[in-house]
C-alpha positions in Angstrom: -0.2 -0.1 0.0 1.2 3.2 -0.5 1.9 5.5 2.0 1.2 8.2 0.2 -3.0 7.4 0.6 -5.4 8.8 2.7 -8.6 7.3 4.5 -11.1 7.5 7.0 -12.1 4.2 7.9 -14.5 4.2 11.2 -16.0 1.5 12.2 -18.4 0.7 15.2 -17.7 -3.2 16.2 -19.7 -5.5 18.4 -19.6 -8.9 19.9 -21.1 -10.6 22.3 -20.4 -13.2 24.9 -21.3 -17.0 24.9 -24.6 -17.4 25.0 -24.9 -14.2 26.2 -24.4 -14.9 29.6 -23.8 -11.6 31.4 -19.7 -12.4 31.9 -18.3 -8.4 32.0 -18.8 -7.7 35.1 -16.4 -5.3 37.9 -13.0 -5.9 37.4 -13.1 -8.0 34.2 -14.8 -4.9 32.7 -12.2 -2.6 33.4 -9.2 -5.0 32.5 -11.1 -5.8 29.5 -11.4 -2.3 28.0 -8.0 -1.7 29.0 -6.5 -4.6 27.1 -8.8 -4.1 24.3 -7.4 -0.2 23.8 -4.0 -1.6 24.3 -4.4 -4.2 21.5 -6.2 -2.0 18.7 -3.4 0.7 19.5 -0.8 -1.2 19.1 -1.9 -2.0 15.4 -0.5 0.1 13.6 -2.8 3.3 12.5 -5.6 2.1 14.3 -7.3 4.9 16.7 -9.4 3.5 19.6 -12.3 6.2 19.9 -14.2 4.5 22.7 -14.9 0.8 24.6 -18.5 0.2 26.4 -20.6 -2.6 26.2 -22.6 -4.0 29.2 -22.5 -7.3 31.0 -23.1 -9.6 27.5 -21.8 -7.7 24.7 -19.2 -5.2 23.5 -18.7 -2.1 21.5 -15.9 -0.8 20.1 -15.8 2.4 17.8 -12.2 2.8 16.0 -10.7 4.3 12.8 -8.7 1.9 11.2 -6.0 1.8 8.3 -6.9 0.2 5.0 -4.4 -2.7 5.5 -6.3 -4.1 8.2 -8.6 -6.8 7.2 -11.1 -6.8 9.5 -12.3 -10.0 10.1 -8.8 -11.1 11.1 -8.3 -8.0 13.2 -11.5 -8.8 15.7 -10.7 -12.4 15.3 -7.6 -11.4 16.6 -8.9 -8.8 19.5 -11.5 -11.8 20.5 -9.1 -14.8 20.9 -6.1 -12.9 22.8 -8.9 -11.1 25.3 -10.3 -14.2 26.2 -7.2 -15.7 27.0 -6.1 -12.4 28.8 -8.9 -12.2 30.9 -9.0 -15.7 31.6 -5.3 -16.6 32.6 -4.1 -12.9 33.8 -7.1 -12.2 36.0 -9.5 -15.3 36.3 -9.9 -18.3 35.1 -12.6 -19.3 32.9 -14.6 -15.2 33.2 -14.9 -14.9 29.9 -16.0 -17.0 26.7 -16.9 -14.9 23.3 -19.9 -16.5 21.5 -18.9 -16.6 17.5 -19.4 -14.1 15.1 -19.0 -10.2 14.9 -21.0 -7.1 13.8 -19.4 -4.1 12.7 -20.8 -1.2 10.3 -18.9 1.5 8.5 -19.7 5.0 9.1 -19.0 8.8 8.6 -16.4 11.3 10.1 -19.8 13.8 11.1 -20.9 10.8 12.4 -18.2 9.4 14.8 -19.3 12.0 18.0 -22.8 10.0 18.8 -21.5 6.7 17.5 -18.4 7.5 20.4 -21.5 8.5 22.4 -23.7 5.4 21.9 -20.9 3.3 22.6 -19.5 4.8 26.2 -23.3 5.2 27.4 -24.3 1.2 26.6 -25.6 0.7 30.1 -28.0 4.2 29.9 -29.5 3.3 26.5 -30.2 -0.3 27.4 -31.9 0.0 30.7 -33.9 3.3 28.5 -34.1 1.1 25.6 -32.6 3.7 23.4 -30.6 1.3 21.2 -29.9 1.5 17.6 -30.5 -1.8 16.3 -27.9 -1.1 13.9 -25.0 -1.0 15.8 -26.9 -4.1 18.0 -26.5 -6.6 14.9 -24.0 -9.7 15.5 -24.2 -12.1 13.0 -25.1 -15.6 14.5 -24.0 -18.7 12.5 -27.6 -20.2 13.5 -29.8 -17.3 12.3 -29.5 -15.0 9.7 -28.8 -11.7 12.1 -29.4 -11.3 15.7 -31.0 -8.4 17.0 -31.5 -7.4 20.7 
C-alpha cells in the first residue's frame, strides 16, 4: 500500500459473550477495556475512540487503516482478550460467542457513535438502542438483533 494515501475508515464493532451470559462484570470489565485499548493501538494506524458495553456484549469505535483485514483483526481481538482475561485475571471468566457485527460510518457521525458506545448501560436501560449498531452475525440465524 502506498504511504501517499488518505483514508477515513471509521467502524463500530460489537460482539457478545457466549450464550449472552453476563460475563463482563467488575474488574473483568475494567481490565478487558484496558487490554482491548492497548491491543487496538498496537495495530499501526488504528485509533480507538471508545469502548463500552454491558454485561453480555461489547462495543468498540475505531478508525483503521486500509491495510487492516477486519475479520482477522476482530478475530485476534476476541481471541487474545478472552485468553488474557482467563489467564491473567480470572480463570474461565470470559468466552465470546462466534461472530460479530461491524458497521462503517462517516467522520461526521463519530461523536454520536462514540457517545452511544460509551453510554451502553443507559441506552439499554432506557430502551434507546440503535438496532443497526447492536446487530451481530449469529451462525444459527441470519442476523441477531436485541
